[in-house]
C-alpha positions as CSV (number, residue, x, y, z in Angstrom):
1,M,26.4,14.3,-1.9
2,P,25.5,16.2,1.2
3,D,27.6,15.4,4.2
4,L,25.5,16.5,7.1
5,K,22.5,15.1,9.0
6,T,20.2,17.4,10.9
7,R,17.5,17.0,13.5
8,F,14.4,19.1,12.9
9,R,11.8,19.7,15.6
10,G,9.7,22.5,14.2
11,A,5.9,22.0,14.4
12,D,4.8,23.2,11.0
13,R,7.6,22.9,8.5
14,I,9.5,19.9,6.9
15,P,12.5,21.1,5.0
16,A,13.3,19.8,1.6
17,P,15.3,16.5,2.1
18,H,18.4,15.4,0.3
19,L,17.4,12.0,-0.9
20,W,15.5,9.7,1.5
21,T,13.8,11.3,4.4
22,D,11.5,9.7,7.0
23,I,9.1,12.5,7.7
24,T,6.3,11.5,10.1
25,R,4.8,8.6,11.8
26,R,1.0,8.6,12.4
27,E,-1.2,6.7,14.8
28,P,-3.5,4.2,13.0
29,R,-6.6,6.0,11.7
30,S,-10.1,4.5,11.8
31,Q,-12.6,5.7,9.3
32,G,-15.1,8.1,10.8
33,R,-13.0,8.8,13.9
34,Q,-10.8,11.8,14.7
35,I,-7.3,11.7,13.3
36,G,-4.9,10.4,15.9
37,P,-1.9,12.5,17.1
38,V,1.1,12.8,14.9
39,R,4.6,12.2,16.3
40,R,7.4,14.2,14.9
41,I,10.5,12.1,14.3
42,L,14.1,12.5,13.2
43,V,14.5,14.1,9.8
44,V,17.9,13.3,8.2
45,T,20.1,13.8,5.2
46,F,23.0,11.7,3.9
47,A,26.2,10.9,5.8
48,F,26.9,10.1,9.5
49,T,24.1,9.1,11.8
50,I,23.1,11.1,14.9
51,G,21.4,9.1,17.5
52,L,20.2,6.3,15.1
53,A,22.0,3.0,14.7
54,G,22.6,1.9,11.1
55,V,22.2,-1.8,12.1
56,I,20.3,-3.4,14.9
57,V,21.4,-6.8,16.2
58,V,18.6,-9.5,16.3
59,M,18.9,-12.9,17.9
60,H,16.8,-15.1,15.7
61,A,17.9,-17.6,13.0
62,F,18.7,-16.4,9.5
63,G,16.1,-18.2,7.3
64,S,16.5,-21.9,7.9
65,R,20.3,-21.6,8.4
66,E,22.5,-20.4,11.2
67,P,25.1,-17.8,10.4
68,Q,28.7,-18.8,9.8
69,V,31.1,-19.1,12.7
70,G,32.1,-15.8,14.3
71,S,29.1,-13.9,12.8
72,T,25.6,-13.1,14.1
73,I,22.6,-12.1,12.1
74,V,21.8,-8.3,12.1
75,T,19.0,-6.2,10.6
76,F,20.0,-3.3,8.3
77,A,17.8,-0.3,9.1
78,S,19.0,3.1,8.0
79,P,17.6,6.5,7.3
80,E,19.5,6.4,4.0
81,A,17.1,3.8,2.5
82,P,13.5,2.9,2.8
83,W,14.1,-0.9,3.1
84,T,15.4,-3.3,5.7
85,F,17.1,-6.7,5.3
86,E,18.9,-9.3,7.4
87,H,22.6,-10.2,6.8
88,P,25.5,-11.8,8.6
89,S,27.3,-9.3,10.7
90,A,30.6,-10.2,9.0
91,W,29.3,-9.0,5.7
92,S,29.7,-5.3,4.7
93,V,27.0,-2.9,3.6
94,R,27.2,0.3,1.6
95,T,24.3,2.6,0.5
96,A,24.7,5.2,-2.2
97,G,22.4,7.4,-4.2
98,R,22.5,9.0,-7.6
99,A,19.9,11.7,-8.2
100,N,20.1,14.8,-10.4
101,P,17.4,16.8,-12.4
102,A,19.4,16.0,-15.6
103,F,18.9,12.3,-15.1
104,R,15.9,10.6,-16.7
105,V,16.0,8.0,-13.9
106,N,17.5,8.3,-10.5
107,T,18.9,5.5,-8.3
108,L,19.4,4.4,-4.8
109,R,21.3,1.2,-4.0
110,S,22.4,-0.8,-1.0
111,T,25.3,-3.3,-1.6
112,V,25.8,-6.2,0.7
113,A,28.9,-8.3,0.2
114,N,31.0,-10.9,1.9
115,V,34.1,-8.6,1.5
116,P,34.5,-4.9,2.2
117,V,32.6,-2.6,-0.2
118,A,35.1,0.1,-1.0
119,S,33.4,2.0,-3.8
120,D,30.2,3.7,-4.9
121,E,30.8,2.9,-8.6
122,Q,27.8,1.8,-10.7
123,Y,28.8,-1.8,-10.7
124,G,26.5,-4.7,-11.3
125,P,25.8,-7.7,-13.6
126,N,26.5,-7.0,-17.3
127,S,27.6,-3.5,-16.5
128,T,31.3,-3.1,-17.2
129,A,34.2,-5.5,-17.6
130,N,36.2,-6.2,-14.4
131,A,33.4,-4.7,-12.3
132,T,33.8,-7.8,-10.1
133,S,37.5,-7.0,-9.3
134,L,36.2,-5.2,-6.2
135,F,34.9,-8.5,-4.8
136,G,37.3,-11.3,-6.0
137,D,36.3,-14.7,-7.4
138,T,34.9,-15.8,-4.1
139,G,32.6,-12.8,-3.9
140,A,29.0,-13.0,-3.0
141,V,27.1,-9.7,-3.5
142,V,23.5,-8.7,-3.1
143,L,22.3,-5.4,-4.7
144,I,19.0,-3.8,-3.5
145,E,18.3,-1.1,-6.1
146,R,15.6,1.5,-6.5
147,F,15.1,3.2,-9.9
148,W,12.7,6.1,-9.8
149,A,11.4,9.0,-11.8
150,H,9.0,11.7,-10.4
151,A,5.2,11.1,-10.8
152,A,5.8,7.6,-12.1
153,P,2.9,5.0,-12.0
154,L,2.7,3.1,-8.8
155,G,2.4,-0.6,-8.0
156,G,3.4,-3.8,-9.8
157,D,3.6,-7.5,-9.2
158,D,6.4,-9.2,-7.3
159,Q,8.5,-11.3,-9.7
160,G,11.2,-13.9,-9.3
161,P,13.7,-14.9,-8.4
162,G,14.4,-16.2,-11.8
163,P,17.1,-18.7,-12.8
164,F,20.7,-17.8,-12.5
165,A,22.2,-16.3,-15.7
166,E,25.8,-15.8,-16.9
167,D,27.3,-12.3,-16.5
168,A,28.4,-11.5,-20.1
169,Q,30.9,-8.9,-18.9
170,N,32.5,-10.9,-16.1
171,P,33.2,-14.6,-17.1
172,G,32.3,-17.1,-14.4
173,W,30.0,-14.8,-12.5
174,T,26.3,-15.5,-12.4
175,F,23.3,-13.5,-11.2
176,R,19.6,-13.7,-10.7
177,E,17.0,-11.0,-10.0
178,R,13.7,-10.5,-8.3
179,A,11.4,-7.5,-8.3
180,R,9.3,-6.5,-5.3
181,C,6.6,-3.9,-4.8
182,D,5.6,-3.0,-1.3
183,G,3.2,-0.1,-0.9
184,T,4.3,2.8,-3.1
185,L,7.9,1.4,-3.3
186,C,9.1,-0.9,-6.1
187,F,12.7,-2.2,-6.1
188,H,15.0,-4.9,-7.5
189,V,17.1,-7.4,-5.6
190,I,20.0,-9.1,-7.4
191,E,22.2,-12.0,-6.2
192,W,25.6,-11.7,-7.9
193,L,28.0,-14.6,-7.3
194,G,31.6,-15.2,-8.2
195,P,32.9,-18.5,-9.8
196,D,34.5,-19.7,-6.6
197,V,31.9,-18.6,-4.1
198,S,31.4,-21.0,-1.2
199,D,28.1,-22.8,-0.6
200,V,27.7,-21.0,2.7
201,D,28.0,-17.6,1.1
202,R,25.8,-18.6,-1.8
203,A,23.1,-19.6,0.7
204,A,23.6,-16.4,2.8
205,A,23.1,-14.3,-0.4
206,A,19.8,-16.0,-1.1
207,D,18.6,-15.4,2.5
208,I,19.6,-11.7,2.3
209,A,17.7,-11.3,-1.0
210,E,14.6,-13.1,0.4
211,S,14.6,-10.9,3.6
212,V,14.3,-7.5,1.9
213,R,11.2,-5.6,3.1
214,L,9.9,-2.0,3.1
215,A,11.1,-0.2,6.2
216,N,8.5,0.6,8.9
217,V,8.0,4.2,7.7
218,E,4.7,6.0,7.0
219,R,6.1,8.9,5.0
220,W,9.4,9.2,3.0
221,T,10.7,11.3,0.2
222,E,13.1,11.2,-2.8
223,T,14.5,14.3,-4.5
224,D,16.8,15.3,-7.3
225,G,17.5,18.7,-5.8
226,V,14.8,20.5,-7.8
227,R,11.7,18.3,-7.3
228,T,10.7,16.1,-4.3
229,T,8.3,13.2,-4.4
230,L,6.6,12.4,-1.1
231,H,5.5,8.8,-0.5
232,D,2.7,8.2,2.0
233,E,2.5,4.5,2.9
234,N,-0.4,5.1,5.3
235,D,-2.7,6.9,2.9
236,L,-1.2,5.2,-0.2
237,F,-0.3,8.0,-2.5
238,T,2.6,9.9,-3.9
239,V,2.9,13.6,-5.0
240,T,5.7,15.5,-6.6
241,Y,6.3,19.2,-5.9
242,P,9.1,21.9,-6.1
243,D,11.8,21.4,-3.5
244,D,11.1,24.8,-1.9
245,W,7.4,23.9,-1.2
246,L,6.6,22.7,2.3
247,V,4.5,19.7,3.6
248,S,2.8,20.1,6.9
249,G,3.9,17.5,9.4
250,Q,0.5,17.4,11.0
251,P,-3.1,18.0,9.8
252,I,-3.9,21.7,9.4
253,Q,-7.5,20.9,10.2
254,P,-7.3,18.5,13.2
255,N,-11.0,18.6,14.0
256,V,-12.6,16.9,11.0
257,S,-12.5,13.1,10.6
258,S,-14.8,12.6,7.6
259,P,-13.5,13.5,5.0
260,F,-10.1,13.3,6.6
261,E,-7.0,15.3,5.6
262,I,-4.1,13.4,4.0
263,L,-2.0,16.2,2.6
264,A,-1.4,19.9,3.3
265,L,1.2,21.4,1.0
266,A,2.1,25.1,0.4
267,T,4.7,27.6,-0.7
268,Y,4.8,28.9,2.9
269,P,5.0,27.3,6.4
270,L,1.5,26.1,7.5
271,R,0.1,26.8,10.9
272,P,-2.5,24.1,11.8
273,G,-5.8,25.1,13.3
274,G,-8.0,28.1,13.4
275,E,-11.7,28.5,12.7
276,A,-13.3,27.1,9.5
277,V,-13.6,30.0,7.0
278,I,-16.0,28.2,4.7
279,D,-18.5,25.4,5.0
280,F,-16.0,22.7,3.8
281,Q,-13.9,23.4,6.9
282,L,-10.9,25.1,5.4
283,P,-8.9,26.3,8.5
284,S,-8.3,30.0,9.0
285,N,-4.6,29.9,10.0
286,A,-3.5,28.5,6.6
287,V,-5.8,31.1,4.9
288,E,-4.6,34.0,6.9
289,D,-0.9,33.2,6.1
290,L,-1.5,32.8,2.4
291,G,0.3,35.8,0.8
292,P,-0.2,37.3,-2.7
293,D,2.4,35.0,-4.3
294,D,1.5,31.9,-2.3
295,I,-0.2,28.6,-3.2
296,L,-1.9,26.1,-0.9
297,I,-3.0,22.6,-1.8
298,W,-5.2,20.7,0.8
299,L,-6.2,17.1,-0.1
300,N,-8.8,15.1,1.8
301,D,-9.8,11.4,1.5
302,A,-13.6,11.5,1.0
303,G,-14.2,7.8,1.7
304,E,-16.9,6.2,-0.5
305,G,-20.4,6.8,-1.8
306,R,-20.1,10.5,-2.7
307,D,-20.5,9.9,-6.4
308,M,-17.5,12.0,-7.5
309,P,-16.7,12.6,-11.2
310,P,-13.7,10.7,-12.6
311,R,-10.3,12.2,-12.2
312,P,-9.6,14.4,-15.3
313,S,-6.8,13.5,-17.7
314,A,-5.1,16.8,-16.6
315,F,-6.1,19.2,-13.9
316,G,-6.8,22.9,-14.7
317,P,-9.0,25.8,-13.7
318,T,-12.4,24.0,-13.2
319,T,-15.2,23.7,-10.7
320,P,-17.6,20.9,-9.9
321,C,-21.0,21.2,-11.5
322,E,-24.2,19.2,-12.0
323,N,-24.2,17.7,-8.6
324,W,-20.4,16.8,-8.7
325,S,-21.0,14.5,-11.7
326,R,-18.3,16.3,-13.8
327,L,-16.0,19.4,-13.7
328,C,-16.8,22.6,-15.6
329,P,-14.4,25.5,-16.6
330,D,-14.0,28.2,-13.9
331,P,-10.8,30.0,-15.0
332,Q,-11.2,32.8,-12.4
333,G,-11.1,30.5,-9.4
334,D,-14.1,32.3,-7.9
335,W,-15.2,29.0,-6.3
336,M,-18.6,30.4,-5.5
337,R,-20.9,27.8,-7.0
338,G,-22.4,26.2,-3.9
339,F,-20.5,28.5,-1.6
340,D,-21.4,32.0,-0.6
341,Q,-18.3,32.9,1.4
342,P,-15.5,33.9,-1.0
343,I,-12.3,35.0,0.6
344,P,-10.9,38.3,-0.6
345,G,-7.5,38.1,-2.3
346,I,-7.6,34.4,-2.9
347,H,-8.5,32.5,-6.1
348,G,-9.7,29.1,-5.1
349,W,-11.0,25.8,-6.5
350,W,-12.8,23.1,-4.5
351,L,-12.8,19.9,-6.6
352,G,-14.0,16.4,-6.1
353,F,-12.9,13.3,-8.1
354,H,-12.5,9.5,-7.9
355,D,-9.3,7.6,-8.7
356,A,-8.0,4.1,-7.9
357,G,-11.4,3.1,-6.5
358,R,-11.3,6.0,-4.0
359,E,-12.9,9.5,-3.7
360,F,-11.1,12.8,-2.9
361,Y,-11.7,16.5,-2.2
362,V,-8.9,18.9,-3.0
363,F,-8.7,22.7,-2.3
364,L,-6.3,24.7,-4.4
365,G,-5.8,28.4,-3.3
366,M,-3.6,31.1,-5.0
367,G,-2.9,34.6,-4.0
368,E,-3.5,37.3,-6.6
369,Q,0.1,37.6,-7.7
370,A,0.5,33.8,-8.1
371,Y,-2.7,33.6,-10.1
372,A,-1.6,36.4,-12.4
373,D,1.7,34.6,-13.2
374,P,0.7,31.7,-15.6
375,A,4.0,29.8,-15.0
376,R,3.6,29.9,-11.2
377,A,-0.1,29.1,-11.4
378,Q,0.7,26.1,-13.6
379,L,3.0,24.7,-10.9
380,A,0.0,24.1,-8.8
381,W,-1.9,22.2,-11.5
382,D,1.3,20.2,-12.2
383,V,1.4,19.1,-8.6
384,L,-2.2,17.9,-8.7
385,D,-1.4,16.0,-12.0
386,S,1.5,14.3,-10.2
387,L,-0.7,12.7,-7.6
388,R,-0.7,8.9,-7.8
389,F,-3.0,6.7,-5.6
390,L,-3.2,3.0,-4.8
391,P,-6.4,1.3,-3.8
392,R,-7.0,0.8,-0.1
């Protein structure tokens, strides 16, 4: 696990994060109006915190119950996790992640307990015998867990909490679970209680579990060190891309509000701005910087009523045809049908489609060298295939 947190204040580049990274915050956007300014914020990796408190004291009651004597109620809010929750200050919290490209499923977990949490082991109900020895028979534990795979389907229904069940591996311990989906994030919350837990701690665990919410972030990422998945909670989509690709922290075309840009992603640092180089307002700075081996993906929300064709089962070299009613093969990427301004040295596709009740335009551009390398060119189509959208 990395042991350094860094600040990043560059205008055009967001480095590949280590697990959970809060990337940008955006002003609220109104359809048909110019995109509001984007505020760069702290970008962090695992370990110690620089200039950001891990917990913030709050002064209100904890559910319907006051905290136990000698404790206040605090809110957990940390760059290590995309959720917040309330807990008694006397309880301990430990957040740990497990992510690797060899894993089929990666995990992130926050453990909240009425005793010190001294280990990052993969403990939990029905996991291993004696897993509860860390907490003792009076233990009360809440686990907030995120299980994730790249380009996984989004959404789901909140479930639970169900009834308490016996822990088959740890006699006397009981647990119950709830599932929660909030925006592009789905996670599980488990109350795990020892045989001699007090009524006060049992009630506190229930209040903690009920208080878990998605943190107030607009963009965050998760990575296994090879691929990164970006979650955009404002524009309700995710996309997975190679870790060495770069997401622009601000719109590269700031002067167009309909359609409006929701993603600019490339193999090189993107400079926002410049003149439109074609009639769909592709900005010149990004085009000028696109080298022979580079790839650029520019995604725009088209709003409604444009009669786009349905999203294809898999993206590939195609072009819109028959008044955008479907996509037709265009392996060369000449992107000249409907446009009379091809850009020398760039193979490009301008596509429109609808998905999740929404309509989108996407530009994909490749330099000659990238286009000539089938494996590198396929990376771009794989990124488009990874896009997942939620309805607005």
